[in-house]
N, C-alpha and C positions, 0 to 999 in steps of 0.2 A: 522676814527681812531679806532672805536670799533672793526671793522673786523680784523684789523692788530693785535690788542691786543689779541683778541680771538684766532687768528691763532698762535701767539707766545706762548700763554698759552697751546694750544693743542700740539705744537711741544715739548714744555718742558715736558708735561705729558708723551708723547710717549718715549722721551729720558730717563726719569727717570724710566719708566716701564721696558725699555730694560735693564738698569743698574741693577735694583732690581732683575730681574728674569733670565737674561742671564749672566751677569757679576757678580761678580767683576773680574777684570783681575788677573791672577795668573801665576806663574811659578812653575814647579816641577823639582827638580834635584835628580836623583837616583844614589846613590853610593852603594858600597858593603855592608855597614852596616847601612845606614839610607836613608830616603826619606826627602828631605827638600822642604817644600811647602811655597811659598811666595805669599801673597795675599794683594792686594791694597784695603784698606777699609778706605779712608780718611773721615774725618768729624765726626767720632764716637769716643767716649771715651772707655777706657778699660772696664768699667762697663756696657757698652751698648752691648758688644759682648759676645755671648754664643757659645761655641764649643762643639760638641758631636762626638765621634768616635764609631761607631757600626759596627763591622766587618771591611770591607774595604770602608765603606761609612763615609765621613766626612761631618757633617752638620755645617753650619755657619749661625747663626742668629744674626742680629744686629737691634736694634731699638732705635731711639732717639726721645726725646720729641720735639714738635714744639711749638715755642712761638706764642700764639694766637694773640698777639698784632702786631707782625711783619707779621703774615699771612694775616691780613686784607689789608695791603698795597702791597701785593705780585703781581708783574707784570710777572715774569718769574721764574719757579722753575724747575731745572734740577737735583739737588743733591737729592739722595734718603734719605728717613727717615727710610726705612725698607730694610733689605737684608735677604733673606731666600734662601739659596743655599745648595744643596746636591751634593757632588762630589765623584765619584767612584775613589778610589786611585789605582794606577797601581801595587799594591803589595797585596799579600794574607795575611789577618789578620783573625784569627779565633775569633768567638764570645767568649768573656770572656778573651781574650788575648790582648785586645786593650791597647796600651800604647803610650803616647806622651812624649818624653824626655824633650822637652821644647817648650813653646809657649811665644813669645815676641811680644808686640805691641808697635811700636815706629814710630813717624812721619807719622801715617796713614798706616803703613805697618805691617802686621801680618806675623810672621815667625814661622813655626812649624817644629820641628825635630821629625820624627817618625822612631823608630828603625825598621830595616828589619830583620826578623828572617830567618836565613839561613836554607834552606831545603836540605836534602840529605847529603851525606858524601863525603868528598874529597877522591879521589883514587890516591895514589901515583903511579907514573910510574917508574919502575926500568930500 
């Protein structure tokens, strides 16, 4: 029975590591005036999440405290306690011109609205 328990623990560790460093799952929607980024970060509270936008790199850091009492009786753990992810956005943002119009976290889903600065000039055709 100890071997099965150890194997389940190792599977849980690998699953959690994958989530912490490869995921969280996200969608990006680009329109003419903004980029909407939707990121699934369930299990964290608003105060646990830190966002940073530097140029076109969005950094997401989340960390939650673990209850030591519950940790002693833990059999399987797959949910992450830490997320540290950097994402290159598909839009050009100059350093010093970073702006996020809104950031909302509701029901484990983080939604960001980032304005897109239009480059160039429209040329009317006669």
